[in-house]
Each structure stands twice: as C-alpha cells, then as structure tokens.
PDBQT receptor file of N, H, CA, C and O in Angstrom, charges set to zero:
ATOM      1  N   UNK A   1      15.326 -15.447  16.629  1.00  0.00    +0.000 N 
ATOM      2  CA  UNK A   1      14.957 -15.375  15.234  1.00  0.00    +0.000 C 
ATOM      3  C   UNK A   1      15.789 -16.401  14.475  1.00  0.00    +0.000 C 
ATOM      4  O   UNK A   1      17.006 -16.469  14.644  1.00  0.00    +0.000 OA
ATOM      5  N   UNK A   2      15.150 -17.172  13.667  1.00  0.00    +0.000 N 
ATOM      6  H   UNK A   2      14.161 -17.116  13.530  1.00  0.00    +0.000 HD
ATOM      7  CA  UNK A   2      15.872 -18.156  12.866  1.00  0.00    +0.000 C 
ATOM      8  C   UNK A   2      15.753 -17.812  11.391  1.00  0.00    +0.000 C 
ATOM      9  O   UNK A   2      14.771 -17.205  10.964  1.00  0.00    +0.000 OA
ATOM     10  N   UNK A   3      16.759 -18.202  10.613  1.00  0.00    +0.000 N 
ATOM     11  H   UNK A   3      17.556 -18.695  10.960  1.00  0.00    +0.000 HD
ATOM     12  CA  UNK A   3      16.726 -17.863   9.193  1.00  0.00    +0.000 C 
ATOM     13  C   UNK A   3      15.657 -18.653   8.448  1.00  0.00    +0.000 C 
ATOM     14  O   UNK A   3      15.273 -19.749   8.856  1.00  0.00    +0.000 OA
ATOM     15  N   UNK A   4      15.192 -18.080   7.359  1.00  0.00    +0.000 N 
ATOM     16  H   UNK A   4      15.503 -17.189   7.027  1.00  0.00    +0.000 HD
ATOM     17  CA  UNK A   4      14.267 -18.771   6.464  1.00  0.00    +0.000 C 
ATOM     18  C   UNK A   4      14.832 -18.710   5.056  1.00  0.00    +0.000 C 
ATOM     19  O   UNK A   4      15.802 -17.995   4.806  1.00  0.00    +0.000 OA
ATOM     20  N   UNK A   5      14.258 -19.421   4.176  1.00  0.00    +0.000 N 
ATOM     21  H   UNK A   5      13.470 -20.002   4.380  1.00  0.00    +0.000 HD
ATOM     22  CA  UNK A   5      14.644 -19.514   2.763  1.00  0.00    +0.000 C 
ATOM     23  C   UNK A   5      16.081 -19.108   2.457  1.00  0.00    +0.000 C 
ATOM     24  O   UNK A   5      16.334 -17.995   1.994  1.00  0.00    +0.000 OA
ATOM     25  N   UNK A   6      17.005 -20.002   2.713  1.00  0.00    +0.000 N 
ATOM     26  H   UNK A   6      16.799 -20.906   3.089  1.00  0.00    +0.000 HD
ATOM     27  CA  UNK A   6      18.392 -19.792   2.331  1.00  0.00    +0.000 C 
ATOM     28  C   UNK A   6      19.203 -18.917   3.263  1.00  0.00    +0.000 C 
ATOM     29  O   UNK A   6      20.210 -18.347   2.841  1.00  0.00    +0.000 OA
ATOM     30  N   UNK A   7      18.803 -18.794   4.503  1.00  0.00    +0.000 N 
ATOM     31  H   UNK A   7      17.985 -19.257   4.845  1.00  0.00    +0.000 HD
ATOM     32  CA  UNK A   7      19.583 -18.019   5.458  1.00  0.00    +0.000 C 
ATOM     33  C   UNK A   7      19.179 -16.565   5.592  1.00  0.00    +0.000 C 
ATOM     34  O   UNK A   7      19.852 -15.813   6.297  1.00  0.00    +0.000 OA
ATOM     35  N   UNK A   8      18.106 -16.140   4.943  1.00  0.00    +0.000 N 
ATOM     36  H   UNK A   8      17.559 -16.751   4.370  1.00  0.00    +0.000 HD
ATOM     37  CA  UNK A   8      17.616 -14.765   5.045  1.00  0.00    +0.000 C 
ATOM     38  C   UNK A   8      16.771 -14.607   6.294  1.00  0.00    +0.000 C 
ATOM     39  O   UNK A   8      15.981 -15.489   6.628  1.00  0.00    +0.000 OA
ATOM     40  N   UNK A   9      16.933 -13.479   6.992  1.00  0.00    +0.000 N 
ATOM     41  H   UNK A   9      17.575 -12.762   6.721  1.00  0.00    +0.000 HD
ATOM     42  CA  UNK A   9      16.161 -13.156   8.181  1.00  0.00    +0.000 C 
ATOM     43  C   UNK A   9      15.222 -11.997   7.881  1.00  0.00    +0.000 C 
ATOM     44  O   UNK A   9      15.576 -11.076   7.146  1.00  0.00    +0.000 OA
ATOM     45  N   UNK A  10      14.019 -12.047   8.455  1.00  0.00    +0.000 N 
ATOM     46  H   UNK A  10      13.731 -12.795   9.053  1.00  0.00    +0.000 HD
ATOM     47  CA  UNK A  10      13.078 -10.931   8.361  1.00  0.00    +0.000 C 
ATOM     48  C   UNK A  10      12.689 -10.552   9.785  1.00  0.00    +0.000 C 
ATOM     49  O   UNK A  10      12.516 -11.427  10.633  1.00  0.00    +0.000 OA
ATOM     50  N   UNK A  11      12.554  -9.289  10.046  1.00  0.00    +0.000 N 
ATOM     51  H   UNK A  11      12.695  -8.578   9.357  1.00  0.00    +0.000 HD
ATOM     52  CA  UNK A  11      12.221  -8.817  11.382  1.00  0.00    +0.000 C 
ATOM     53  C   UNK A  11      10.912  -9.414  11.882  1.00  0.00    +0.000 C 
ATOM     54  O   UNK A  11       9.949  -9.554  11.127  1.00  0.00    +0.000 OA
ATOM     55  N   UNK A  12      10.891  -9.759  13.153  1.00  0.00    +0.000 N 
ATOM     56  H   UNK A  12      11.673  -9.645  13.766  1.00  0.00    +0.000 HD
ATOM     57  CA  UNK A  12       9.648 -10.245  13.759  1.00  0.00    +0.000 C 
ATOM     58  C   UNK A  12       8.601  -9.132  13.806  1.00  0.00    +0.000 C 
ATOM     59  O   UNK A  12       7.415  -9.414  13.977  1.00  0.00    +0.000 OA
ATOM     60  N   UNK A  13       9.018  -7.880  13.657  1.00  0.00    +0.000 N 
ATOM     61  H   UNK A  13       9.982  -7.652  13.518  1.00  0.00    +0.000 HD
ATOM     62  CA  UNK A  13       8.088  -6.747  13.652  1.00  0.00    +0.000 C 
ATOM     63  C   UNK A  13       7.369  -6.608  12.311  1.00  0.00    +0.000 C 
ATOM     64  O   UNK A  13       6.445  -5.803  12.201  1.00  0.00    +0.000 OA
ATOM     65  N   UNK A  14       7.762  -7.363  11.297  1.00  0.00    +0.000 N 
ATOM     66  H   UNK A  14       8.513  -8.017  11.386  1.00  0.00    +0.000 HD
ATOM     67  CA  UNK A  14       7.159  -7.232   9.970  1.00  0.00    +0.000 C 
ATOM     68  C   UNK A  14       5.817  -7.943   9.863  1.00  0.00    +0.000 C 
ATOM     69  O   UNK A  14       5.034  -7.626   8.968  1.00  0.00    +0.000 OA
ATOM     70  N   UNK A  15       5.532  -8.880  10.731  1.00  0.00    +0.000 N 
ATOM     71  H   UNK A  15       6.169  -9.138  11.457  1.00  0.00    +0.000 HD
ATOM     72  CA  UNK A  15       4.270  -9.626  10.662  1.00  0.00    +0.000 C 
ATOM     73  C   UNK A  15       3.128  -8.783  11.178  1.00  0.00    +0.000 C 
ATOM     74  O   UNK A  15       3.298  -8.144  12.216  1.00  0.00    +0.000 OA
ATOM     75  N   UNK A  16       1.984  -8.734  10.538  1.00  0.00    +0.000 N 
ATOM     76  H   UNK A  16       1.846  -9.254   9.695  1.00  0.00    +0.000 HD
ATOM     77  CA  UNK A  16       1.604  -9.472   9.326  1.00  0.00    +0.000 C 
ATOM     78  C   UNK A  16       1.935  -8.728   8.033  1.00  0.00    +0.000 C 
ATOM     79  O   UNK A  16       1.504  -9.150   6.960  1.00  0.00    +0.000 OA
ATOM     80  N   UNK A  17       2.687  -7.639   8.111  1.00  0.00    +0.000 N 
ATOM     81  H   UNK A  17       3.038  -7.296   8.983  1.00  0.00    +0.000 HD
ATOM     82  CA  UNK A  17       3.033  -6.842   6.935  1.00  0.00    +0.000 C 
ATOM     83  C   UNK A  17       4.064  -7.583   6.075  1.00  0.00    +0.000 C 
ATOM     84  O   UNK A  17       5.183  -7.817   6.531  1.00  0.00    +0.000 OA
ATOM     85  N   UNK A  18       3.709  -7.955   4.843  1.00  0.00    +0.000 N 
ATOM     86  H   UNK A  18       2.800  -7.765   4.472  1.00  0.00    +0.000 HD
ATOM     87  CA  UNK A  18       4.670  -8.672   3.994  1.00  0.00    +0.000 C 
ATOM     88  C   UNK A  18       5.701  -7.736   3.349  1.00  0.00    +0.000 C 
ATOM     89  O   UNK A  18       6.663  -8.206   2.741  1.00  0.00    +0.000 OA
ATOM     90  N   UNK A  19       5.511  -6.438   3.473  1.00  0.00    +0.000 N 
ATOM     91  H   UNK A  19       4.729  -6.056   3.966  1.00  0.00    +0.000 HD
ATOM     92  CA  UNK A  19       6.429  -5.474   2.857  1.00  0.00    +0.000 C 
ATOM     93  C   UNK A  19       7.549  -5.163   3.831  1.00  0.00    +0.000 C 
ATOM     94  O   UNK A  19       7.412  -4.293   4.691  1.00  0.00    +0.000 OA
ATOM     95  N   UNK A  20       8.631  -5.858   3.698  1.00  0.00    +0.000 N 
ATOM     96  H   UNK A  20       8.743  -6.565   3.000  1.00  0.00    +0.000 HD
ATOM     97  CA  UNK A  20       9.724  -5.709   4.649  1.00  0.00    +0.000 C 
ATOM     98  C   UNK A  20      11.040  -5.988   3.936  1.00  0.00    +0.000 C 
ATOM     99  O   UNK A  20      11.055  -6.431   2.788  1.00  0.00    +0.000 OA
ATOM    100  N   UNK A  21      12.121  -5.730   4.616  1.00  0.00    +0.000 N 
ATOM    101  H   UNK A  21      12.109  -5.370   5.548  1.00  0.00    +0.000 HD
ATOM    102  CA  UNK A  21      13.427  -6.110   4.092  1.00  0.00    +0.000 C 
ATOM    103  C   UNK A  21      13.913  -7.342   4.840  1.00  0.00    +0.000 C 
ATOM    104  O   UNK A  21      13.489  -7.614   5.964  1.00  0.00    +0.000 OA
ATOM    105  N   UNK A  22      14.797  -8.072   4.206  1.00  0.00    +0.000 N 
ATOM    106  H   UNK A  22      15.141  -7.851   3.293  1.00  0.00    +0.000 HD
ATOM    107  CA  UNK A  22      15.411  -9.250   4.808  1.00  0.00    +0.000 C 
ATOM    108  C   UNK A  22      16.917  -9.048   4.793  1.00  0.00    +0.000 C 
ATOM    109  O   UNK A  22      17.444  -8.317   3.954  1.00  0.00    +0.000 OA
ATOM    110  N   UNK A  23      17.604  -9.694   5.716  1.00  0.00    +0.000 N 
ATOM    111  H   UNK A  23      17.176 -10.288   6.398  1.00  0.00    +0.000 HD
ATOM    112  CA  UNK A  23      19.056  -9.603   5.786  1.00  0.00    +0.000 C 
ATOM    113  C   UNK A  23      19.645 -11.010   5.861  1.00  0.00    +0.000 C 
ATOM    114  O   UNK A  23      19.058 -11.922   6.443  1.00  0.00    +0.000 OA
ATOM    115  N   UNK A  24      20.800 -11.156   5.267  1.00  0.00    +0.000 N 
ATOM    116  H   UNK A  24      21.278 -10.416   4.794  1.00  0.00    +0.000 HD
ATOM    117  CA  UNK A  24      21.541 -12.423   5.304  1.00  0.00    +0.000 C 
ATOM    118  C   UNK A  24      22.997 -12.088   5.561  1.00  0.00    +0.000 C 
ATOM    119  O   UNK A  24      23.556 -11.189   4.932  1.00  0.00    +0.000 OA
ATOM    120  N   UNK A  25      23.603 -12.805   6.477  1.00  0.00    +0.000 N 
ATOM    121  H   UNK A  25      23.148 -13.535   6.988  1.00  0.00    +0.000 HD
ATOM    122  CA  UNK A  25      25.013 -12.603   6.794  1.00  0.00    +0.000 C 
ATOM    123  C   UNK A  25      25.816 -13.688   6.090  1.00  0.00    +0.000 C 
ATOM    124  O   UNK A  25      25.596 -14.880   6.308  1.00  0.00    +0.000 OA
ATOM    125  N   UNK A  26      26.752 -13.262   5.242  1.00  0.00    +0.000 N 
ATOM    126  H   UNK A  26      26.930 -12.294   5.065  1.00  0.00    +0.000 HD
ATOM    127  CA  UNK A  26      27.515 -14.203   4.425  1.00  0.00    +0.000 C 
ATOM    128  C   UNK A  26      28.896 -13.631   4.141  1.00  0.00    +0.000 C 
ATOM    129  O   UNK A  26      29.024 -12.494   3.689  1.00  0.00    +0.000 OA
ATOM    130  N   UNK A  27      29.914 -14.414   4.406  1.00  0.00    +0.000 N 
ATOM    131  H   UNK A  27      29.810 -15.338   4.773  1.00  0.00    +0.000 HD
ATOM    132  CA  UNK A  27      31.298 -14.028   4.084  1.00  0.00    +0.000 C 
ATOM    133  C   UNK A  27      31.690 -12.679   4.677  1.00  0.00    +0.000 C 
ATOM    134  O   UNK A  27      32.365 -11.888   4.017  1.00  0.00    +0.000 OA
ATOM    135  N   UNK A  28      31.276 -12.408   5.915  1.00  0.00    +0.000 N 
ATOM    136  H   UNK A  28      30.728 -13.050   6.450  1.00  0.00    +0.000 HD
ATOM    137  CA  UNK A  28      31.638 -11.161   6.580  1.00  0.00    +0.000 C 
ATOM    138  C   UNK A  28      30.876  -9.949   6.108  1.00  0.00    +0.000 C 
ATOM    139  O   UNK A  28      31.280  -8.818   6.381  1.00  0.00    +0.000 OA
ATOM    140  N   UNK A  29      29.768 -10.163   5.395  1.00  0.00    +0.000 N 
ATOM    141  H   UNK A  29      29.440 -11.081   5.173  1.00  0.00    +0.000 HD
ATOM    142  CA  UNK A  29      28.957  -9.054   4.914  1.00  0.00    +0.000 C 
ATOM    143  C   UNK A  29      27.517  -9.216   5.382  1.00  0.00    +0.000 C 
ATOM    144  O   UNK A  29      27.080 -10.310   5.738  1.00  0.00    +0.000 OA
ATOM    145  N   UNK A  30      26.792  -8.103   5.374  1.00  0.00    +0.000 N 
ATOM    146  H   UNK A  30      27.148  -7.214   5.084  1.00  0.00    +0.000 HD
ATOM    147  CA  UNK A  30      25.344  -8.108   5.587  1.00  0.00    +0.000 C 
ATOM    148  C   UNK A  30      24.714  -7.788   4.250  1.00  0.00    +0.000 C 
ATOM    149  O   UNK A  30      25.022  -6.764   3.640  1.00  0.00    +0.000 OA
ATOM    150  N   UNK A  31      23.837  -8.659   3.793  1.00  0.00    +0.000 N 
ATOM    151  H   UNK A  31      23.587  -9.491   4.288  1.00  0.00    +0.000 HD
ATOM    152  CA  UNK A  31      23.169  -8.473   2.500  1.00  0.00    +0.000 C 
ATOM    153  C   UNK A  31      21.701  -8.181   2.765  1.00  0.00    +0.000 C 
ATOM    154  O   UNK A  31      21.064  -8.868   3.563  1.00  0.00    +0.000 OA
ATOM    155  N   UNK A  32      21.165  -7.172   2.105  1.00  0.00    +0.000 N 
ATOM    156  H   UNK A  32      21.682  -6.614   1.457  1.00  0.00    +0.000 HD
ATOM    157  CA  UNK A  32      19.802  -6.714   2.357  1.00  0.00    +0.000 C 
ATOM    158  C   UNK A  32      19.014  -6.740   1.056  1.00  0.00    +0.000 C 
ATOM    159  O   UNK A  32      19.497  -6.318   0.006  1.00  0.00    +0.000 OA
ATOM    160  N   UNK A  33      17.776  -7.249   1.153  1.00  0.00    +0.000 N 
ATOM    161  H   UNK A  33      17.383  -7.592   2.007  1.00  0.00    +0.000 HD
ATOM    162  CA  UNK A  33      16.898  -7.285  -0.024  1.00  0.00    +0.000 C 
ATOM    163  C   UNK A  33      15.461  -7.012   0.400  1.00  0.00    +0.000 C 
ATOM    164  O   UNK A  33      15.122  -7.112   1.580  1.00  0.00    +0.000 OA
ATOM    165  N   UNK A  34      14.626  -6.670  -0.565  1.00  0.00    +0.000 N 
ATOM    166  H   UNK A  34      14.901  -6.589  -1.523  1.00  0.00    +0.000 HD
ATOM    167  CA  UNK A  34      13.191  -6.463  -0.359  1.00  0.00    +0.000 C 
ATOM    168  C   UNK A  34      12.525  -7.836  -0.315  1.00  0.00    +0.000 C 
ATOM    169  O   UNK A  34      12.750  -8.659  -1.202  1.00  0.00    +0.000 OA
ATOM    170  N   UNK A  35      11.711  -8.091   0.703  1.00  0.00    +0.000 N 
ATOM    171  H   UNK A  35      11.528  -7.422   1.423  1.00  0.00    +0.000 HD
ATOM    172  CA  UNK A  35      11.114  -9.417   0.874  1.00  0.00    +0.000 C 
ATOM    173  C   UNK A  35      10.110  -9.777  -0.220  1.00  0.00    +0.000 C 
ATOM    174  O   UNK A  35       9.832 -10.958  -0.424  1.00  0.00    +0.000 OA
ATOM    175  N   UNK A  36       9.563  -8.791  -0.926  1.00  0.00    +0.000 N 
ATOM    176  H   UNK A  36       9.789  -7.831  -0.761  1.00  0.00    +0.000 HD
ATOM    177  CA  UNK A  36       8.611  -9.077  -2.016  1.00  0.00    +0.000 C 
ATOM    178  C   UNK A  36       9.320  -9.401  -3.319  1.00  0.00    +0.000 C 
ATOM    179  O   UNK A  36       8.708  -9.959  -4.230  1.00  0.00    +0.000 OA
ATOM    180  N   UNK A  37      10.598  -9.063  -3.426  1.00  0.00    +0.000 N 
ATOM    181  H   UNK A  37      11.095  -8.611  -2.686  1.00  0.00    +0.000 HD
ATOM    182  CA  UNK A  37      11.344  -9.272  -4.674  1.00  0.00    +0.000 C 
ATOM    183  C   UNK A  37      12.566 -10.135  -4.383  1.00  0.00    +0.000 C 
ATOM    184  O   UNK A  37      13.692  -9.640  -4.344  1.00  0.00    +0.000 OA
ATOM    185  N   UNK A  38      12.334 -11.423  -4.181  1.00  0.00    +0.000 N 
ATOM    186  H   UNK A  38      11.419 -11.825  -4.213  1.00  0.00    +0.000 HD
ATOM    187  CA  UNK A  38      13.406 -12.324  -3.770  1.00  0.00    +0.000 C 
ATOM    188  C   UNK A  38      14.522 -12.429  -4.798  1.00  0.00    +0.000 C 
ATOM    189  O   UNK A  38      15.661 -12.736  -4.445  1.00  0.00    +0.000 OA
ATOM    190  N   UNK A  39      14.215 -12.183  -6.045  1.00  0.00    +0.000 N 
ATOM    191  H   UNK A  39      13.290 -11.934  -6.332  1.00  0.00    +0.000 HD
ATOM    192  CA  UNK A  39      15.239 -12.218  -7.093  1.00  0.00    +0.000 C 
ATOM    193  C   UNK A  39      15.703 -10.818  -7.481  1.00  0.00    +0.000 C 
ATOM    194  O   UNK A  39      16.422 -10.656  -8.466  1.00  0.00    +0.000 OA
ATOM    195  N   UNK A  40      15.297  -9.808  -6.716  1.00  0.00    +0.000 N 
ATOM    196  H   UNK A  40      14.712  -9.940  -5.915  1.00  0.00    +0.000 HD
ATOM    197  CA  UNK A  40      15.655  -8.424  -7.004  1.00  0.00    +0.000 C 
ATOM    198  C   UNK A  40      17.060  -8.090  -6.537  1.00  0.00    +0.000 C 
ATOM    199  O   UNK A  40      17.811  -8.977  -6.131  1.00  0.00    +0.000 OA
ATOM    200  N   UNK A  41      17.416  -6.821  -6.592  1.00  0.00    +0.000 N 
ATOM    201  H   UNK A  41      16.806  -6.100  -6.923  1.00  0.00    +0.000 HD
ATOM    202  CA  UNK A  41      18.760  -6.395  -6.211  1.00  0.00    +0.000 C 
ATOM    203  C   UNK A  41      19.028  -6.619  -4.722  1.00  0.00    +0.000 C 
ATOM    204  O   UNK A  41      18.114  -6.632  -3.898  1.00  0.00    +0.000 OA
ATOM    205  N   UNK A  42      20.297  -6.792  -4.412  1.00  0.00    +0.000 N 
ATOM    206  H   UNK A  42      21.039  -6.781  -5.081  1.00  0.00    +0.000 HD
ATOM    207  CA  UNK A  42      20.753  -6.997  -3.034  1.00  0.00    +0.000 C 
ATOM    208  C   UNK A  42      21.810  -5.951  -2.720  1.00  0.00    +0.000 C 
ATOM    209  O   UNK A  42      22.762  -5.775  -3.481  1.00  0.00    +0.000 OA
ATOM    210  N   UNK A  43      21.646  -5.259  -1.604  1.00  0.00    +0.000 N 
ATOM    211  H   UNK A  43      20.873  -5.402  -0.986  1.00  0.00    +0.000 HD
ATOM    212  CA  UNK A  43      22.661  -4.320  -1.126  1.00  0.00    +0.000 C 
ATOM    213  C   UNK A  43      23.619  -5.077  -0.226  1.00  0.00    +0.000 C 
ATOM    214  O   UNK A  43      23.185  -5.894   0.586  1.00  0.00    +0.000 OA
ATOM    215  N   UNK A  44      24.918  -4.820  -0.355  1.00  0.00    +0.000 N 
ATOM    216  H   UNK A  44      25.270  -4.157  -1.015  1.00  0.00    +0.000 HD
ATOM    217  CA  UNK A  44      25.929  -5.532   0.424  1.00  0.00    +0.000 C 
ATOM    218  C   UNK A  44      26.726  -4.527   1.245  1.00  0.00    +0.000 C 
ATOM    219  O   UNK A  44      27.228  -3.537   0.714  1.00  0.00    +0.000 OA
ATOM    220  N   UNK A  45      26.837  -4.794   2.555  1.00  0.00    +0.000 N 
ATOM    221  H   UNK A  45      26.429  -5.599   2.986  1.00  0.00    +0.000 HD
ATOM    222  CA  UNK A  45      27.539  -3.918   3.485  1.00  0.00    +0.000 C 
ATOM    223  C   UNK A  45      28.590  -4.710   4.241  1.00  0.00    +0.000 C 
ATOM    224  O   UNK A  45      28.355  -5.858   4.618  1.00  0.00    +0.000 OA
ATOM    225  N   UNK A  46      29.756  -4.099   4.468  1.00  0.00    +0.000 N 
ATOM    226  H   UNK A  46      29.947  -3.166   4.162  1.00  0.00    +0.000 HD
ATOM    227  CA  UNK A  46      30.747  -4.761   5.315  1.00  0.00    +0.000 C 
ATOM    228  C   UNK A  46      30.361  -4.543   6.781  1.00  0.00    +0.000 C 
ATOM    229  O   UNK A  46      29.419  -3.806   7.072  1.00  0.00    +0.000 OA
ATOM    230  N   UNK A  47      31.080  -5.177   7.694  1.00  0.00    +0.000 N 
ATOM    231  H   UNK A  47      31.846  -5.776   7.458  1.00  0.00    +0.000 HD
ATOM    232  CA  UNK A  47      30.726  -5.122   9.111  1.00  0.00    +0.000 C 
ATOM    233  C   UNK A  47      30.669  -3.689   9.643  1.00  0.00    +0.000 C 
ATOM    234  O   UNK A  47      29.731  -3.340  10.361  1.00  0.00    +0.000 OA
ATOM    235  N   UNK A  48      31.643  -2.863   9.309  1.00  0.00    +0.000 N 
ATOM    236  H   UNK A  48      32.404  -3.146   8.726  1.00  0.00    +0.000 HD
ATOM    237  CA  UNK A  48      31.664  -1.482   9.791  1.00  0.00    +0.000 C 
ATOM    238  C   UNK A  48      30.465  -0.682   9.309  1.00  0.00    +0.000 C 
ATOM    239  O   UNK A  48      29.864   0.071  10.076  1.00  0.00    +0.000 OA
ATOM    240  N   UNK A  49      30.122  -0.845   8.045  1.00  0.00    +0.000 N 
ATOM    241  H   UNK A  49      30.611  -1.456   7.423  1.00  0.00    +0.000 HD
ATOM    242  CA  UNK A  49      28.960  -0.141   7.496  1.00  0.00    +0.000 C 
ATOM    243  C   UNK A  49      27.676  -0.601   8.180  1.00  0.00    +0.000 C 
ATOM    244  O   UNK A  49      26.823   0.217   8.523  1.00  0.00    +0.000 OA
ATOM    245  N   UNK A  50      27.540  -1.914   8.377  1.00  0.00    +0.000 N 
ATOM    246  H   UNK A  50      28.233  -2.579   8.098  1.00  0.00    +0.000 HD
ATOM    247  CA  UNK A  50      26.337  -2.464   8.998  1.00  0.00    +0.000 C 
ATOM    248  C   UNK A  50      26.201  -1.990  10.446  1.00  0.00    +0.000 C 
ATOM    249  O   UNK A  50      25.115  -1.603  10.877  1.00  0.00    +0.000 OA
ATOM    250  N   UNK A  51      27.302  -2.022  11.189  1.00  0.00    +0.000 N 
ATOM    251  H   UNK A  51      28.184  -2.336  10.838  1.00  0.00    +0.000 HD
ATOM    252  CA  UNK A  51      27.254  -1.577  12.576  1.00  0.00    +0.000 C 
ATOM    253  C   UNK A  51      26.936  -0.088  12.681  1.00  0.00    +0.000 C 
ATOM    254  O   UNK A  51      26.213   0.323  13.589  1.00  0.00    +0.000 OA
ATOM    255  N   UNK A  52      27.461   0.722  11.771  1.00  0.00    +0.000 N 
ATOM    256  H   UNK A  52      28.048   0.388  11.034  1.00  0.00    +0.000 HD
ATOM    257  CA  UNK A  52      27.141   2.152  11.767  1.00  0.00    +0.000 C 
ATOM    258  C   UNK A  52      25.653   2.362  11.494  1.00  0.00    +0.000 C 
ATOM    259  O   UNK A  52      25.020   3.213  12.119  1.00  0.00    +0.000 OA
ATOM    260  N   UNK A  53      25.097   1.589  10.565  1.00  0.00    +0.000 N 
ATOM    261  H   UNK A  53      25.611   0.898  10.058  1.00  0.00    +0.000 HD
ATOM    262  CA  UNK A  53      23.661   1.686  10.288  1.00  0.00    +0.000 C 
ATOM    263  C   UNK A  53      22.839   1.311  11.515  1.00  0.00    +0.000 C 
ATOM    264  O   UNK A  53      21.909   2.029  11.883  1.00  0.00    +0.000 OA
ATOM    265  N   UNK A  54      23.179   0.186  12.153  1.00  0.00    +0.000 N 
ATOM    266  H   UNK A  54      23.935  -0.396  11.854  1.00  0.00    +0.000 HD
ATOM    267  CA  UNK A  54      22.422  -0.247  13.330  1.00  0.00    +0.000 C 
ATOM    268  C   UNK A  54      22.486   0.789  14.447  1.00  0.00    +0.000 C 
ATOM    269  O   UNK A  54      21.477   1.060  15.098  1.00  0.00    +0.000 OA
ATOM    270  N   UNK A  55      23.659   1.367  14.673  1.00  0.00    +0.000 N 
ATOM    271  H   UNK A  55      24.478   1.147  14.144  1.00  0.00    +0.000 HD
ATOM    272  CA  UNK A  55      23.774   2.400  15.709  1.00  0.00    +0.000 C 
ATOM    273  C   UNK A  55      22.938   3.628  15.354  1.00  0.00    +0.000 C 
ATOM    274  O   UNK A  55      22.303   4.219  16.227  1.00  0.00    +0.000 OA
ATOM    275  N   UNK A  56      22.936   4.009  14.088  1.00  0.00    +0.000 N 
ATOM    276  H   UNK A  56      23.452   3.528  13.379  1.00  0.00    +0.000 HD
ATOM    277  CA  UNK A  56      22.116   5.137  13.662  1.00  0.00    +0.000 C 
ATOM    278  C   UNK A  56      20.638   4.855  13.841  1.00  0.00    +0.000 C 
ATOM    279  O   UNK A  56      19.889   5.724  14.286  1.00  0.00    +0.000 OA
ATOM    280  N   UNK A  57      20.206   3.641  13.497  1.00  0.00    +0.000 N 
ATOM    281  H   UNK A  57      20.814   2.934  13.135  1.00  0.00    +0.000 HD
ATOM    282  CA  UNK A  57      18.801   3.279  13.672  1.00  0.00    +0.000 C 
ATOM    283  C   UNK A  57      18.440   3.259  15.153  1.00  0.00    +0.000 C 
ATOM    284  O   UNK A  57      17.379   3.749  15.540  1.00  0.00    +0.000 OA
ATOM    285  N   UNK A  58      19.307   2.703  15.973  1.00  0.00    +0.000 N 
ATOM    286  H   UNK A  58      20.169   2.305  15.658  1.00  0.00    +0.000 HD
ATOM    287  CA  UNK A  58      19.062   2.654  17.411  1.00  0.00    +0.000 C 
ATOM    288  C   UNK A  58      18.935   4.050  18.013  1.00  0.00    +0.000 C 
ATOM    289  O   UNK A  58      18.145   4.271  18.930  1.00  0.00    +0.000 OA
ATOM    290  N   UNK A  59      19.714   4.979  17.492  1.00  0.00    +0.000 N 
ATOM    291  H   UNK A  59      20.356   4.799  16.747  1.00  0.00    +0.000 HD
ATOM    292  CA  UNK A  59      19.704   6.356  18.000  1.00  0.00    +0.000 C 
ATOM    293  C   UNK A  59      18.711   7.245  17.259  1.00  0.00    +0.000 C 
ATOM    294  O   UNK A  59      18.775   8.470  17.364  1.00  0.00    +0.000 OA
ATOM    295  N   UNK A  60      17.797   6.638  16.514  1.00  0.00    +0.000 N 
ATOM    296  H   UNK A  60      17.745   5.643  16.429  1.00  0.00    +0.000 HD
ATOM    297  CA  UNK A  60      16.692   7.314  15.828  1.00  0.00    +0.000 C 
ATOM    298  C   UNK A  60      17.139   8.325  14.776  1.00  0.00    +0.000 C 
ATOM    299  O   UNK A  60      16.413   9.275  14.482  1.00  0.00    +0.000 OA
ATOM    300  N   UNK A  61      18.323   8.127  14.209  1.00  0.00    +0.000 N 
ATOM    301  H   UNK A  61      18.913   7.355  14.448  1.00  0.00    +0.000 HD
ATOM    302  CA  UNK A  61      18.828   9.037  13.187  1.00  0.00    +0.000 C 
ATOM    303  C   UNK A  61      18.120   8.864  11.843  1.00  0.00    +0.000 C 
ATOM    304  O   UNK A  61      18.189   9.744  10.985  1.00  0.00    +0.000 OA
ATOM    305  N   UNK A  62      17.446   7.741  11.663  1.00  0.00    +0.000 N 
ATOM    306  H   UNK A  62      17.390   7.026  12.360  1.00  0.00    +0.000 HD
ATOM    307  CA  UNK A  62      16.823   7.454  10.366  1.00  0.00    +0.000 C 
ATOM    308  C   UNK A  62      15.304   7.468  10.437  1.00  0.00    +0.000 C 
ATOM    309  O   UNK A  62      14.642   6.945   9.541  1.00  0.00    +0.000 OA
ATOM    310  N   UNK A  63      14.741   8.054  11.482  1.00  0.00    +0.000 N 
ATOM    311  H   UNK A  63      15.279   8.479  12.211  1.00  0.00    +0.000 HD
ATOM    312  CA  UNK A  63      13.294   8.147  11.594  1.00  0.00    +0.000 C 
ATOM    313  C   UNK A  63      12.743   9.080  10.516  1.00  0.00    +0.000 C 
ATOM    314  O   UNK A  63      13.407  10.039  10.122  1.00  0.00    +0.000 OA
ATOM    315  N   UNK A  64      11.534   8.798  10.045  1.00  0.00    +0.000 N 
ATOM    316  H   UNK A  64      10.995   8.020  10.365  1.00  0.00    +0.000 HD
ATOM    317  CA  UNK A  64      10.886   9.678   9.082  1.00  0.00    +0.000 C 
ATOM    318  C   UNK A  64      10.661  11.032   9.720  1.00  0.00    +0.000 C 
ATOM    319  O   UNK A  64      10.337  11.112  10.905  1.00  0.00    +0.000 OA
ATOM    320  N   UNK A  65      10.829  12.109   8.946  1.00  0.00    +0.000 N 
ATOM    321  H   UNK A  65      11.093  12.044   7.983  1.00  0.00    +0.000 HD
ATOM    322  CA  UNK A  65      10.554  13.443   9.487  1.00  0.00    +0.000 C 
ATOM    323  C   UNK A  65       9.087  13.583   9.870  1.00  0.00    +0.000 C 
ATOM    324  O   UNK A  65       8.211  12.957   9.273  1.00  0.00    +0.000 OA
ATOM    325  N   UNK A  66       8.839  14.398  10.856  1.00  0.00    +0.000 N 
ATOM    326  H   UNK A  66       9.550  14.907  11.342  1.00  0.00    +0.000 HD
ATOM    327  CA  UNK A  66       7.445  14.610  11.312  1.00  0.00    +0.000 C 
ATOM    328  C   UNK A  66       6.651  15.406  10.308  1.00  0.00    +0.000 C 
ATOM    329  O   UNK A  66       5.470  15.674  10.527  1.00  0.00    +0.000 OA
TER     330      UNK A  66
C-alpha cells in the first residue's frame, strides 16, 4: 500500500466504497480522518494507543453486535 494525497493511506478493502477512513503516520503518531471530509477533524493516537486498537481489531473486539 502506498500513500496518497499527502501521505494518507486508505485500506485496499475500501474500494469501490468511498466511505472509509484514512490514516497518516507523522511525528510518532497515527492520525485518522474520514476520507469524504479531507478538511474535517483528525483523531491523533500515540504508538501505544494505535497498537492497542490494531490488536483489538485483529481479535474482533470491535465487531458490530449481531
């Protein structure tokens, strides 16, 4: 996966769905934004927070309830 528009990455799983989040790694942080609102708010996470999120997602802790 390579960055687009200023270093932001979007999941390859988002195509063809344009409604996705993008992430950018900058100054030891992970920054997350909505891909439809490029000038909208950005959430900023430090490395520990980002890694905890990824582990939770990998372990299906954030799946939608049935």
